[in-house]
C-alpha positions as a Markdown table, in Angstrom:
| # | Residue | x | y | z |
|---|---|---|---|---|
| 1 | Met | 224.8 | 79.6 | -6.0 |
| 2 | Asn | 223.0 | 76.2 | -6.4 |
| 3 | Asn | 224.0 | 73.6 | -4.3 |
| 4 | Leu | 222.2 | 70.3 | -4.8 |
| 5 | Ala | 222.8 | 66.8 | -3.2 |
| 6 | Thr | 221.9 | 63.2 | -4.3 |
| 7 | Ser | 223.1 | 59.8 | -4.3 |
| 8 | Gly | 225.3 | 58.6 | -7.6 |
| 9 | Ile | 227.1 | 55.6 | -9.4 |
| 10 | Ile | 230.4 | 57.0 | -10.8 |
| 11 | Leu | 230.8 | 55.9 | -14.2 |
| 12 | Arg | 234.3 | 57.5 | -15.3 |
| 13 | Arg | 237.2 | 59.6 | -13.9 |
| 14 | Ile | 239.6 | 61.7 | -16.1 |
| 15 | Glu | 242.7 | 63.5 | -15.0 |
| 16 | Tyr | 242.5 | 66.8 | -15.1 |
| 17 | Gly | 245.3 | 69.4 | -14.5 |
| 18 | Glu | 247.7 | 68.8 | -11.8 |
| 19 | Ala | 245.4 | 67.3 | -9.2 |
| 20 | Asp | 241.4 | 67.1 | -10.5 |
| 21 | Arg | 239.6 | 65.0 | -11.9 |
| 22 | Ile | 236.5 | 65.2 | -14.2 |
| 23 | Ile | 233.6 | 63.0 | -12.7 |
| 24 | Thr | 230.9 | 61.7 | -14.4 |
| 25 | Phe | 228.1 | 59.6 | -12.5 |
| 26 | Leu | 224.7 | 58.5 | -12.7 |
| 27 | Thr | 221.8 | 59.6 | -10.1 |
| 28 | Ala | 218.4 | 58.1 | -9.7 |
| 29 | Glu | 217.2 | 62.3 | -9.3 |
| 30 | Tyr | 219.1 | 64.4 | -11.8 |
| 31 | Gly | 220.1 | 61.4 | -14.9 |
| 32 | Lys | 224.0 | 61.5 | -15.7 |
| 33 | Met | 225.7 | 64.4 | -14.3 |
| 34 | Thr | 229.2 | 65.4 | -14.7 |
| 35 | Ala | 231.3 | 67.5 | -12.4 |
| 36 | Ile | 235.1 | 68.5 | -11.4 |
| 37 | Ala | 236.6 | 67.5 | -8.2 |
| 38 | Lys | 239.2 | 69.5 | -7.8 |
| 39 | Gly | 242.2 | 68.2 | -6.2 |
| 40 | Val | 240.7 | 64.9 | -5.7 |
| 41 | Arg | 244.3 | 63.7 | -6.4 |
| 42 | Lys | 246.2 | 64.9 | -3.7 |
| 43 | Gln | 246.8 | 62.9 | -0.5 |
| 44 | Asn | 244.7 | 64.4 | 2.0 |
| 45 | Ser | 241.6 | 64.7 | -0.5 |
| 46 | Lys | 238.5 | 65.0 | 1.6 |
| 47 | Leu | 237.0 | 63.8 | -1.9 |
| 48 | Ala | 238.8 | 61.2 | -2.7 |
| 49 | Gly | 236.7 | 58.0 | -0.8 |
| 50 | Gly | 233.9 | 59.2 | -2.3 |
| 51 | Val | 234.4 | 59.0 | -5.9 |
| 52 | Glu | 235.7 | 55.2 | -6.3 |
| 53 | Leu | 234.6 | 52.9 | -8.9 |
| 54 | Phe | 232.1 | 50.2 | -8.2 |
| 55 | Ser | 230.4 | 52.5 | -5.5 |
| 56 | Val | 227.5 | 54.6 | -4.4 |
| 57 | Ser | 228.3 | 57.6 | -3.0 |
| 58 | Glu | 226.6 | 60.7 | -1.4 |
| 59 | Leu | 227.7 | 63.5 | -3.7 |
| 60 | His | 227.6 | 67.5 | -3.0 |
| 61 | Phe | 227.8 | 69.4 | -6.0 |
| 62 | Ile | 227.3 | 72.9 | -7.0 |
| 63 | Lys | 225.7 | 73.3 | -10.1 |
| 64 | Gly | 227.5 | 75.9 | -13.0 |
| 65 | Arg | 225.7 | 78.5 | -15.0 |
| 66 | Lys | 227.5 | 77.6 | -18.1 |
| 67 | Glu | 230.8 | 76.2 | -16.6 |
| 68 | Ile | 231.0 | 72.4 | -15.7 |
| 69 | Asp | 229.7 | 71.3 | -12.0 |
| 70 | Thr | 231.8 | 71.1 | -9.2 |
| 71 | Leu | 231.9 | 68.5 | -6.6 |
| 72 | Val | 232.3 | 69.8 | -2.6 |
| 73 | Ser | 231.9 | 66.8 | -0.7 |
| 74 | Thr | 231.3 | 63.5 | -1.2 |
| 75 | Arg | 230.4 | 60.5 | 1.3 |
| 76 | Leu | 231.1 | 56.7 | 0.2 |
| 77 | Gln | 227.4 | 54.7 | 1.0 |
| 78 | Lys | 228.2 | 51.4 | -0.5 |
| 79 | His | 231.1 | 49.7 | -2.0 |
| 80 | Phe | 231.1 | 46.6 | -4.2 |
| 81 | Gly | 234.6 | 45.4 | -3.2 |
| 82 | Ser | 233.9 | 41.5 | -4.3 |
| 83 | Ile | 233.9 | 42.4 | -7.9 |
| 84 | Val | 237.5 | 43.3 | -8.4 |
| 85 | Lys | 238.4 | 39.7 | -6.4 |
| 86 | Asp | 237.3 | 38.5 | -9.9 |
| 87 | Val | 238.4 | 38.9 | -13.0 |
| 88 | Arg | 235.5 | 37.9 | -15.2 |
| 89 | Arg | 233.1 | 40.2 | -12.8 |
| 90 | Thr | 235.7 | 42.8 | -13.5 |
| 91 | Glu | 235.5 | 42.7 | -16.7 |
| 92 | Ile | 231.4 | 43.0 | -16.6 |
| 93 | Gly | 231.4 | 45.4 | -14.5 |
| 94 | Phe | 233.4 | 47.9 | -16.2 |
| 95 | Leu | 231.3 | 46.9 | -19.3 |
| 96 | Met | 228.3 | 47.9 | -17.4 |
| 97 | Leu | 229.7 | 51.5 | -16.7 |
| 98 | Lys | 231.2 | 51.9 | -20.0 |
| 99 | Val | 227.3 | 50.9 | -21.3 |
| 100 | Ala | 225.7 | 53.4 | -19.2 |
| 101 | Tyr | 228.1 | 56.2 | -20.2 |
| 102 | Lys | 227.9 | 55.2 | -24.0 |
| 103 | Thr | 223.7 | 55.4 | -24.1 |
| 104 | Ile | 222.8 | 57.6 | -21.5 |
| 105 | Glu | 222.3 | 61.6 | -22.4 |
| 106 | Asp | 223.8 | 64.3 | -20.2 |
| 107 | Gly | 220.8 | 65.2 | -17.9 |
| 108 | Ala | 218.9 | 61.9 | -18.3 |
| 109 | Gly | 218.6 | 58.5 | -17.6 |
| 110 | Gln | 217.6 | 58.1 | -14.4 |
| 111 | Glu | 215.4 | 55.2 | -15.1 |
| 112 | Tyr | 218.7 | 53.5 | -15.5 |
| 113 | Tyr | 219.9 | 54.2 | -12.4 |
| 114 | Pro | 218.2 | 50.9 | -10.8 |
| 115 | Val | 219.3 | 48.7 | -13.3 |
| 116 | Leu | 222.9 | 49.6 | -13.2 |
| 117 | Glu | 222.6 | 49.6 | -9.0 |
| 118 | Asp | 221.0 | 46.0 | -9.3 |
| 119 | Gly | 223.1 | 44.9 | -11.8 |
| 120 | Leu | 226.5 | 46.0 | -9.8 |
| 121 | Ser | 224.9 | 44.4 | -6.3 |
| 122 | Ala | 224.4 | 41.1 | -8.1 |
| 123 | Leu | 228.2 | 41.1 | -9.3 |
| 124 | Asn | 228.9 | 41.5 | -5.6 |
| 125 | Glu | 227.4 | 38.8 | -4.2 |
| 126 | Leu | 229.6 | 35.9 | -5.3 |
| 127 | Ser | 226.7 | 33.7 | -4.7 |
| 128 | Ile | 224.7 | 34.9 | -7.9 |
| 129 | Pro | 226.6 | 33.6 | -11.4 |
| 130 | Ala | 228.2 | 36.5 | -13.1 |
| 131 | Val | 226.3 | 35.4 | -16.3 |
| 132 | Leu | 222.9 | 36.3 | -14.7 |
| 133 | Ser | 223.9 | 39.7 | -13.9 |
| 134 | Glu | 225.5 | 40.5 | -17.5 |
| 135 | Leu | 222.3 | 39.2 | -19.3 |
| 136 | Ser | 219.8 | 40.6 | -16.8 |
| 137 | Phe | 221.6 | 44.1 | -17.6 |
| 138 | Asp | 222.6 | 44.0 | -21.0 |
| 139 | Met | 218.0 | 42.5 | -21.5 |
| 140 | Arg | 217.1 | 45.6 | -19.1 |
| 141 | Val | 218.9 | 47.8 | -20.5 |
| 142 | Leu | 217.7 | 46.9 | -24.4 |
| 143 | Gln | 214.2 | 46.9 | -22.9 |
| 144 | Leu | 214.5 | 50.6 | -22.2 |
| 145 | Leu | 216.3 | 51.1 | -25.1 |
| 146 | Gly | 213.1 | 49.4 | -27.0 |
| 147 | His | 215.3 | 46.8 | -28.6 |
| 148 | Val | 213.8 | 43.8 | -26.9 |
| 149 | Pro | 211.6 | 41.7 | -29.4 |
| 150 | Lys | 208.6 | 40.1 | -28.8 |
| 151 | Phe | 209.7 | 36.4 | -27.5 |
| 152 | Asn | 206.1 | 35.3 | -26.8 |
| 153 | Val | 205.5 | 33.7 | -30.4 |
| 154 | Asp | 207.6 | 31.8 | -33.0 |
| 155 | Gln | 208.2 | 33.1 | -36.4 |
| 156 | Lys | 204.8 | 31.4 | -37.3 |
| 157 | Gly | 202.6 | 33.6 | -34.5 |
| 158 | Asp | 202.6 | 30.3 | -32.5 |
| 159 | Ala | 202.6 | 30.7 | -28.6 |
| 160 | Ile | 205.8 | 29.5 | -27.2 |
| 161 | Gly | 205.4 | 26.5 | -25.7 |
| 162 | Glu | 203.3 | 24.8 | -28.4 |
| 163 | Ala | 206.8 | 22.7 | -29.5 |
| 164 | Asp | 208.9 | 21.0 | -27.5 |
| 165 | Ser | 212.1 | 22.5 | -28.0 |
| 166 | Tyr | 213.5 | 25.6 | -30.3 |
| 167 | Gln | 216.2 | 26.9 | -32.1 |
| 168 | Phe | 217.1 | 30.7 | -32.5 |
| 169 | Asp | 216.9 | 32.3 | -36.0 |
| 170 | Phe | 219.1 | 35.5 | -35.8 |
| 171 | Asp | 218.3 | 36.6 | -39.1 |
| 172 | Leu | 214.3 | 36.4 | -38.1 |
| 173 | Val | 215.0 | 37.6 | -34.4 |
| 174 | Lys | 212.3 | 34.6 | -33.8 |
| 175 | Phe | 212.5 | 31.2 | -32.2 |
| 176 | Ile | 211.7 | 28.4 | -34.4 |
| 177 | Pro | 210.3 | 24.9 | -33.2 |
| 178 | Ala | 213.1 | 22.2 | -33.8 |
| 179 | Gly | 213.4 | 18.8 | -32.8 |
| 180 | Gly | 216.3 | 18.6 | -30.5 |
| 181 | Gly | 216.9 | 22.4 | -30.3 |
| 182 | Leu | 218.9 | 24.0 | -27.2 |
| 183 | Phe | 216.1 | 26.2 | -26.0 |
| 184 | Thr | 212.8 | 25.1 | -24.1 |
| 185 | Lys | 209.9 | 27.5 | -23.2 |
| 186 | Asn | 211.6 | 28.0 | -19.3 |
| 187 | His | 214.6 | 29.2 | -21.9 |
| 188 | Val | 212.3 | 31.5 | -23.4 |
| 189 | Lys | 210.2 | 32.7 | -20.2 |
| 190 | Leu | 213.5 | 33.3 | -18.7 |
| 191 | Leu | 214.5 | 35.5 | -21.4 |
| 192 | Arg | 211.6 | 37.6 | -20.9 |
| 193 | Leu | 212.1 | 37.7 | -17.0 |
| 194 | Leu | 215.6 | 39.3 | -17.5 |
| 195 | Ala | 214.1 | 42.3 | -19.8 |
| 196 | His | 212.1 | 43.0 | -16.8 |
| 197 | Asn | 213.6 | 41.8 | -13.4 |
| 198 | Ser | 216.6 | 42.3 | -10.9 |
| 199 | Pro | 219.1 | 39.4 | -10.9 |
| 200 | Leu | 218.8 | 39.7 | -6.9 |
| 201 | Thr | 215.6 | 38.3 | -7.7 |
| 202 | Leu | 215.8 | 35.7 | -10.7 |
| 203 | Lys | 218.6 | 34.4 | -8.6 |
| 204 | Ala | 216.0 | 32.2 | -7.2 |
| 205 | Val | 215.0 | 30.3 | -10.4 |
| 206 | Gln | 215.7 | 26.9 | -10.6 |
| 207 | Asn | 218.2 | 25.8 | -12.7 |
| 208 | Val | 219.5 | 29.9 | -13.6 |
| 209 | Glu | 223.0 | 29.3 | -14.1 |
| 210 | Gln | 222.4 | 26.6 | -17.1 |
| 211 | Tyr | 219.9 | 28.6 | -18.5 |
| 212 | Cys | 221.9 | 31.7 | -18.5 |
| 213 | Asp | 224.9 | 30.0 | -20.1 |
| 214 | Asp | 222.4 | 28.8 | -23.1 |
| 215 | Leu | 220.9 | 32.2 | -23.7 |
| 216 | Ala | 224.3 | 34.0 | -23.2 |
| 217 | Pro | 225.0 | 33.7 | -26.8 |
| 218 | Leu | 221.7 | 35.0 | -27.6 |
| 219 | Val | 221.7 | 38.0 | -25.7 |
| 220 | Arg | 225.1 | 38.6 | -26.6 |
| 221 | His | 224.3 | 38.9 | -30.2 |
| 222 | Leu | 221.4 | 41.3 | -29.7 |
| 223 | Ala | 223.7 | 43.3 | -27.7 |
| 224 | Gln | 226.5 | 43.4 | -30.5 |
| 225 | Gln | 223.4 | 44.4 | -32.8 |
| 226 | Tyr | 221.6 | 47.4 | -31.0 |
| 227 | Leu | 224.9 | 48.6 | -28.7 |
| 228 | Pro | 227.7 | 48.1 | -31.5 |
| 229 | Ile | 229.1 | 51.7 | -31.1 |
| 230 | Val | 229.1 | 50.9 | -27.0 |
| 231 | Leu | 230.9 | 47.8 | -27.3 |
| 232 | Gln | 233.4 | 48.3 | -29.7 |
| 233 | Thr | 234.9 | 51.6 | -28.8 |
């Protein structure tokens, strides 16, 4: 019998039978995993408190040989309870869980764990703009998937910053110098930072919320382009 213990973030819960649930969770050690929580829907279940959404939990489970793994004990370590106090943050949080569930293969995806935990942690801090948490998560996922364009040069190959302002060409997936354009070199710098840094760090950037509001249509377009199955199902 192979007993394992790890910390994980619950991605999905499906009711099974009369009192069980099938739990899918993401861990830093083992990646994405699925296990059955037997009797978890019973009133006095000791498992229930550790399989909440928007939480990090200590999970103990028995590895199955051919059948599904079995959760035997859980303990709540961290609960991001402030997320559900705001409708928009709740929507973003559920989208993060959905993207992780749909994108990551079973038994893989350890590298996504800090991205998801950072995203939920930032969403939970009401002082951090929700749009920053959203864009950072999207860009970091796209970076892991290899779908972040090179934003250091414009469509002519000139370094970003040589022009005063830019527009973004969605067909070319490039910035184009344009007088009176929406984007400046500071927007582009933040866009690059979003793909590699936690929103918990980027919250210190001056005017970060305004920059993120400007960049949101661009990042959402990239997410829709490269994660269409995830975002439409």
